[in-house]
N, C-alpha and C positions, 0 to 999 in steps of 0.2 A: 829343314826345320820349319821353312814358311807353309809347307802344305801340311805339317802337323797341326800348326796353329790354325791354319785355316780350317782343316777338318774338325778340330776341337771346337771352334767357334760355330761352324755349320751344326754339329751335333747339338751343342748348347741351344742354339736358336730353335732347333726341332722340339726339344725338350721343352722349351719356354712355350712354344705355340701350344704343343700338347697339353700342357699343365693349364694354359689360360683359356684353352678351348671350353672348358666347362665353367670358367669363371663368368661367363655371360651366357647369352641364349643361343642355342644352335637351331637353326631353321632347316627343316628337313623337306624333302620332296621325294615322290616317288619317281623311280627311275625310267621303267617302261609302262607298266600297268598299275593303275591304282586300285585301291578297295573301295568298295561301294560303301557310303556312309562316312568315310574320314575326308574331311576337308582340309584339316590343317593339323601338322604334326611339328612338334617343338620339343627340344630338350632343356630342361632348366633344372639347375642343382640336383644332378644324379637322377632325375624323374623323367619320363617320357610324356608328354602330355597331349593326348588326342581331342581334337576338336574343342580345345580349351576347357575341357571339363574332366575327361577320363585320366587319371595319373597312374602310371606303371612304374614302380620304384626300380631302378637299375643298380646292379652292383658290379663294381669295377674289380677287373683281374688283369694280368698281364698273359699275353700269348705270344709264340714266336710266328714271326711273319716273313719267311724267306730271308732275302737279303736286308729286309729293314730292321731285323733283330727282334727284341721284344717290344711290344707295342700294348696300346691299351685297349681292353674289351670291355664292353658293357652288355649285360645280361638282365632281362626282367621277365617277370611273368605275372600277370593279373588280369582279372575281368575278362578271360577268356583269351587274351593276347598273349603272345611270346614276342620279345624283342631281342635281336642279336645285332650290335653295332660293333665293328672294329675300325682301327685308325692305321691300317696296314698301307700307308702311302707317306710321302715326304710332306703332304699338304696337311693344313689343319681341317681336316675333314673325317668324317666317320661314314663307313659304308656298312650295310647290313641288310637284315630282313625284319619284316613284320609279319607275324602269322596269327591269323584269326583261327583259332581252333573250333569254334562254334560253327562258323559258315564254311570252314575247311578251305580256306584261301590263303595265299600268301603273296608277298609282294617286295620288291627290293627297293630300298631307300639311300639316299644320300643326304647327309647332315652336315652343313657348313656353317661358320660363325656367321651371324647376323650382320 
């Protein structure tokens, strides 16, 4: 019974973190390689903001992430950029890709609560 209660509380805390992650600002950084011309990436109110001026609206959906069950995914496309962010982990973070279709380059990003 204690294990069931502990598991329920753990799942509740993950859901709470996931829902509150977008309540504030997510600060994103390039993982390995960066994109020329992009100096800052933030996620605010379901939009990805590049260089504090370019706004890419994001749509929220649910995806299956292996043993993590269904998690949140954000997709967006505008201004020659395509964005895919998923929260397939137990932490309040999003991992994904930014694709610049004009310059034909892509980079991996990691977004965490600021």
